[in-house]
N, C-alpha and C positions, 0 to 999 in steps of 0.2 A: 510327150517327151519331157523327162525329168530336167529341171532346169539345175545347173552347177551353183551351188551355193560359194559365194566368194567369202572366205573368212575375213573377220576385221582383224587389221593389224595388231599384232599382239607385242606388249612391252612397249607402247607408245609412251606411256606415263614414265616408265623407268628410263627409256632413251630421253625424253624432255627434262627429267629430273637430273640425268648425267650432264647434259648440255649446260643446264643451269649451273650445277656445281662446277663444271669447268670454267664457265665464266665467271663465277663468283671468285674461284680460287686465283684465276688469272688476274683479275682486277683488284683483288687484295695485294698480290704480290707487286702490282705496278703501283698503287696509290693506297698504302698502308696508312690508316688513320691512327698514328700513334704519336704522343705529344713530342717525344724527344726528337723522333724523325722530323716532325714537321717544324720544330724549332732550328734544327741545324739546316734544313733547306733555306729556311727565311733568312738565316744568318749568312749563309753562303751567298745567297742571290744578291742581297744588299750590302755585303760587306760590313754590317753593324752587329753590335752584340748587345746592346741594353735595351730592354723591353719596357724600362720604367715602371712607374706606378699607373694602377694597382698591379699587384703580380698577377702573372697569368696562371699561375698555379694555387691550388689544385684545380680550378675551373677547366682548364684545358685537357687535363688527363681524364677528369671525370666525363667530360663531353665527348672526348674521343673514344673512350672505352664503351660509353653507352652508345654510341655511334656503331661501333663495331660488333657489339654483343646483341643490342636489342632493336636496331633500327630495321633490320632487314633490307639494306640499301642494294639496289639492283646496280650493275656495272656503270651506266652512266651516271647514276645518282652518286655513286662513290667517288667517280671523278669529278664531278661539279662539286662536291663537298670538300673534296682535297684541295681542289684549287681554291675554293672560297677561303677555307682556313689558312691556306699559305698565304693568300693576298691578304688576308687581315692581319697575320704576324708580321708580314713585310711593312705594311703601312704602319703598325704600330713602332717597329723599329725606326723608320723614316721619321714618323711624327715625334717621337721621342727625341731623335738627334736634333730635328728642327726646333724644339722646345728648349733645348738647353741653350742657356745664356739669354733666354727672352722671357724669364719668370717674372722679373721685374716689370717688364711691359705688360704681360698678362695681367698682374696685379692691378695696374695701373688703367686696365681696360675693363671695367666691372659689367656684369650681366643685372641691369637694373629693372626690376618688377617684370621679369618674364610672363608670359601668358602660356600657360600650357592647356591644351585641348586634349580630353581623355573622356572616358565614359564607357558605356556598353558598346562592344566591337559592332561593327557594321552599322553605326547608329548616325551616320554623317558626318563624322569628325574629319575624313578628308576633305571632303566638300567645304566645310566650315574653314578648315586650315587654308586652302587653296583660294577661298573668297578672300581671307583676310590677307593672304601673302599678295595680292594684287594691289594693295595699297602701297605706294612707293615709301610711305613712313614706316612701314612694318619689315621686319628682317626674317626669312625663314631660310633654314639650311636647304640647298637644293641637291637634288640627287647626284649630280656630278661633282659637286665639291664633298660630299660626305664619301663617295667612293674614291676620288682622288684629291685629299684635301691639301696635300703639299704645294700646289701652284697657286693657291689663293692668295700667297703673299706677293706673287711676282709683278702684280699689276701690269701685266702684258695682257691685252685682249687675245693677241694671236695665241699665246700659250693657253689662255682659258679657253679658247676655241677647240684648241687640239685635244685637252682633256674632255670637253663637253662631247666632241666626235667619239673619243674613244668610249665614253659612258655610252652614248648612243648605240654604239656597235655591240657591246655587251647586253643591252637591253633588247635589241634587235634579235639577237641570239636566244635570249631568254623566251622571248614570245615564240621564237620558233619551234622550240624546244617544249614549251607549256602554252599551246595555242588558246587555250581557254583564259589565260591570265587577264587579258583586256578585258573581258566581260566582268570579271569579280574585282579587279584593283588595277586599273591601268597607270602606268608610271613612264615618264619620260625623263631624260637626262635635265631639263630644267624645271621640273615640278618639284614642288616642296617634298621633303622626305621625312620620315619618322624617326623620333629619337630611338627607337629600337635598333635602328642600324648604326648609331653612334655608339649604342652601349654594346653592340656586337665586338668592338674592338677591344672590350674588357674580357671578353668571352663569358660575360654574365648577361644573357641577354635572352627574352622571350623569343626571338627570332629562331633558334636552333628548336626549340619545343614545338613550334607551330609548324615546322616543315618536316619533321620525324617524329616519330613515337620513340622516345626515350626517357621513360620513366626515373630512370636513375639520376639523369642529369636534371630533370624536371624537379624531382624532390630535392636535390641539392639547391638548385636556383630559389625554390620557395623558402628555405631556411637560411639563405645567406644574407648577411648585412649588404644592403646595395648603398650605402653611401659612397663607397670609394666609386661606384660606378657612376654616380651623379657628380661627384668632384670631377672624374675624367669628362663627362659631358660639358661641365663649366668651363674647364680649360679648353677643350675642343672648340667652344663657341666663341670664348675669348680669342682663340687664335684665328678664328675665322673672321673677327671683325677688327683685327688689327690693321691700323693703317687704312681703315675705312670709316666713312661718316658713322656714327653710333645711332642707331635705329631701334625701334621696337621689337625684342625677339618673339615670335609667334611660333611656339613648338606643339608638337603632336604625337600622341602614342595612346592607344587605349590600355597599354600595359602599364601606364603611369598610376591605375587603381590600385596596383599591387605594391607601388613603391612610395605612397605619399609620405609616409614618416620620413623616409631618405631623403626625397624630393625638398621638403620644407626644411630639412636640417642643413642642405646645401644652398637652397634657393629661399631663404625665409621671407622675402617680400613677393613671392609668387603668386600670381593669380591662376585660378583653376577654372576653365569653362568646360562644363561636364555635359556631355549629350546622352540623352535618354530615348529608349526605344521600347517597343512591346518586346519582350526578352524571346518570345517564340519566332516572331519574325526575325529579329537578329541572329537567333541560333539557327535558322534556315540558312540565312546569307553567310553565316560564319563555317557552316559545314562545307557549303559549296567551295569557298575559299581554300578551306584545309584540304580538300578533295585535289584541287589543282596543283597547290604547293607540296603536298606529300606524294602525289603521282611523280610530281618531277624527280623525285629521289628515291623514294622507296616503292616496294610491291604492294599492292593493294591487300589490305588486312581482311579480317572476317567483317561480313556485313553490320553495319551499326556500330563498329569499333571505333570510327572516327566522330561519329554523332555522339556517342556517349561520352568519348573525352572531351568534346566541345561543349557539352552541356554542362558537364561537371566544372571546367574550366571557366566557363561562363558565370556561374553560379557563386564559385569561389571567389571571383574577382569582384562581383558585385556584394558579397558579404563582408570582404575587405574592405571596399570603399565606404559601406554604411557603417562598419565599425569604426573606422576612421573619423568620419565626421560626427558621429554621435559621442566620440571620446573627445573632439576637440571642438566645443562649441566657439570657442574665442576665434576659430578661423573660419567661421561660416560666411562672414562678409567677404572672404577671399574666392567664394564660389558663386560662380554663374551658371545656372541651370538652362538647357536647352533641349525642347522636344523635338526630335527627328521630325513629326508630321509639319511642325511648325516651320522647321527649317527648309524643308522641302517644297513647301507651299508658298512660302514668302521668305526666300534667304535673305532679302535686303532689309526688311523689317528685324529680322533675329540680328544681324549683324549691327544694325542701327542700335537696337537695345544694349549689346554688349558694349558699344563704343560709349554710349551715354553713362552706363554704369561705371565704366572704367574713366570716364571724365577725358577721353580722347578726342581731338578734334578729326573731322574726315573731311577730305576735299570734294568738290563735285568730279575731279578727274578720276580720283579714286573710286567714287560710287560709279561712274560710268565703266570703268574696268571691272567691277564686280558685276554689274549688270550684264556686260557683255560675256563673261565667264559663265554666269548663270544660265544664260540663254543657249548656250553650247552644251550644258551638261543634260542632254536629253536623257540619259540613263537615269535621272532622278525623277523623271516625270511619269515614272510607272511602267510596268513590265506587263505583257499579257500573261494569262494564267499557265501557259505551258511553260513559262519562265521562272515559275513560283512551285517548286516541288513542295509536298508535303512532307511532315516530320516523318510520317509513316515510311516514305521511301527511303528515308535515311536510317531506318531500324528504329525509330523513337516512338514512345507513346506519348501522345499529345496531352492527354489528361494527366499523365504522370510528370510531365515536364512543367505543366502549368501549375501544379502543387509545388514543383521544387522552386519556382521563381516567385511565390506567394509573397514572401518577405520582402523582396525588392518591388513588387509592384505595389504593395500596401505602404512601404516607406515613399516610393515616388508620388504616388496620389496625394497622400498626407502632405509631402513637402511642397508640392506644387498649389494645394488649396492654402496652406499657409502664406505662400509667397503672394498669391493673389490678394490676400485681405490685407497684406502691408502697404 
């Protein structure tokens, strides 16, 4: 008996594409990423007009256009980015209003010898930042107060708790939408936050380039003077510390390697703690993080596209860092270099060396708090082989990538050898 052949459904690809186009069109009409519309909504919702300095244009227009034309946002990603940009603009308006009449107070509240932790991405800089933030004598911007900076001046613990809860709710939803986020970058309302989030209020931030494929905006960001961004950060930190006991600022972002000229122009007495790691290990971790963040906003691109982008980005950042340090030998004493493997194997020893080089006192209470944090950070004790994908799984050729980072590895080895002889 001849069996009846059931034909495969025809036109499924066209049907799926039609639904995708319908969803994209509807979401674009609801959440248009257009600079004038975003600014108008922010002004209407706050009742304020002045965004202050630095100007948000042309950065906002270039960012919005790049998101619209290049990012391939899915509907949920478009909604999340639309909300994020609107909230950034609303906070800019509120902060500008709050700063009016306080500029003299800000000038009387200087940022003295801030410590900036930076270096190759995924090299333990977050861990080091959290360790140093455990010292009560140090001050790190917390996630909640970067997200909601206005109540920082109220002095009311009840008001603070309300904004902390709001930040916790936002982060809870973020983890629901990006369930892998905790495995690559755990973040809570009271944990120290990165400088890149402060920079986002200027619309000149690596945050956007790390979450979406937006080459036009990325090229603009790479060619832009970042001094206004660091001036904004200085005012932001001064604002956070108003009417509070002055403490040692400890700040962090791997992206500072691209902005060292601007950083020292605004913070001339800054100290840089630079973390180092085998670049191929760092690259694997960076691609994992990028996959998580990009998936929250955009559709999956061609295999290997994210890996190639992260490899180029990593290499360019290291080249920028080496060029700056070689061009400014007079600042070499401002740099403290840390190896990743030493940090994860003996974190208290590394922190102690940093304190000694900076001639900073450390209390027994601070040491105990750091020990407690280090003991809880089990994710730094190593992962099984199944949690360590190869570069080939990301569409990268390991031999080629090793050659790409030869200059950085050679510089790093020579630098550490010279430091050991001193």
